[in-house]
N, C-alpha and C positions, 0 to 999 in steps of 0.2 A: 377541266375534267380529266385530261390525260394525266396531270400531276396526282390527282386523287387516286386514280387506278394504280399508278406506279407506287405511291406511298402505301396503298392497301396491300399490294403484292409484297412490298418490303416488310411490312408488319407481319403478314402471314408467314413469310419465310423465317422471320425472327422467332415467331411463336413456335413454329415447327422445329427449329433448331434447339430452342430451349427445352421443348418437351422431350426430344430425343436425348438431350444431355442429361436430363433428370432421370429418365428411365435407365440410361447407361450407368449412372451413379448408383441407382438402386440395385442394379445387377451386381455391381462391384461390392456393395455392402453385404449382399446376401452371401457372397462367396467367402467373406471374411469370417474366420472361426470365432465363436463366442467363448470368452474366457470366463469360467465360473469362479466365484470366490471360494477359496479353500478354507475350511475351518482351522482356526489357530490352535496350536497346542497350548496347554496350560502355561508353559513357560513363556511362550511368545505373547500370550494374552497378558500375563502379569507384567512382562517387560513393556508392552505397549501401554498398559494402564499407568505404569510408573512414569513412562515418558510423557504421557498426557498430563499427569499431575505435576510433573516438573515444569512443563510448558506453562501450565496455568499459574503456578507459583511465580515463575519468571515474568510472565505477563503482568500479574498483579504488582510485583515489585517495581517493574518499569513504570506502570501507571502511577504508582505512589511517588516514584522519583520525579516523574514529569510534573505532577501536582506540586511537589515541593519546589522544583525548579521554577515553575510559573510564579509561585509566591515570592521567591527570592528575586526573580527578575522584576516583578512589580515593585518590590521594595527598592531595588536598585534604581529603577526609573523614577520613583518618587524622590529618592535622595538626590538624583541627578537634577530633577526639576528644581528642587529647593536650592541646591548648590548653584545652579545656573542663575536663578533669580537673585541670589545673594552675591554672585560674582560681580566684581567691578572691572576686572581686566580680562582681556582675551585669553591670557595664559591660565587664569583661574577657571574659565569656562572650558578650555581644552583639558585641563587636569580633571575637572568634574566628568567630562565625557570619557576620558581615558579610564577613570575609576569605574564608571558605569559599564563600559565595555569589558573591563576585566572581571567585574562581578557577574555579568551575563555569561561570559565565556566559562567562568568557573562553575556556574550553575548548569550550563549545558554539558559540561564534562562529567557531571555526576550522573547523568541519565545513561543507563546501559543501552546497548544495542537491542534491536527487536529480536525476540527469541524466534527460532524456526520451529514450525509445526512438526510434530512427530509424524513419521510416515508409517502407515499400517504395513506390517510385514506380510 
C-alpha cells in the first residue's frame, strides 16, 4: 500500500512538472516575433520561377538517366550470368565478373548528382 502511495506521488509530481514545462514553452513561443512573408518583386519572382523550372528539368534528366542506368545494369547482369554459365575456368568467371562490374560502374557514372531545390528569396 505504501508503494502505491509513493508511486502515485511520483506520478503526480511528474505530471505537474510536465505541465509547467509546457506552459513555460508556450510563454516563450508567444514572445517570439512572427515574421511575415514579404511580397516578391517581379524580378525576384521571375528568377525564382526560372530556378524552379531549372530544378524540375534537372530532376527529370536525372530520373531519365537513372532509368537508362538501370536498363544497362540489367543487361550487364544478364550478360554476366550468361558468361558465368558458359565459363569453364575460374579465370573466365572472374573476367566476366570484372566486365560486369566495369559496366555497372560506367552506368552509375552517367547518373548526375541530385539537384538542389531552389530557395525562395
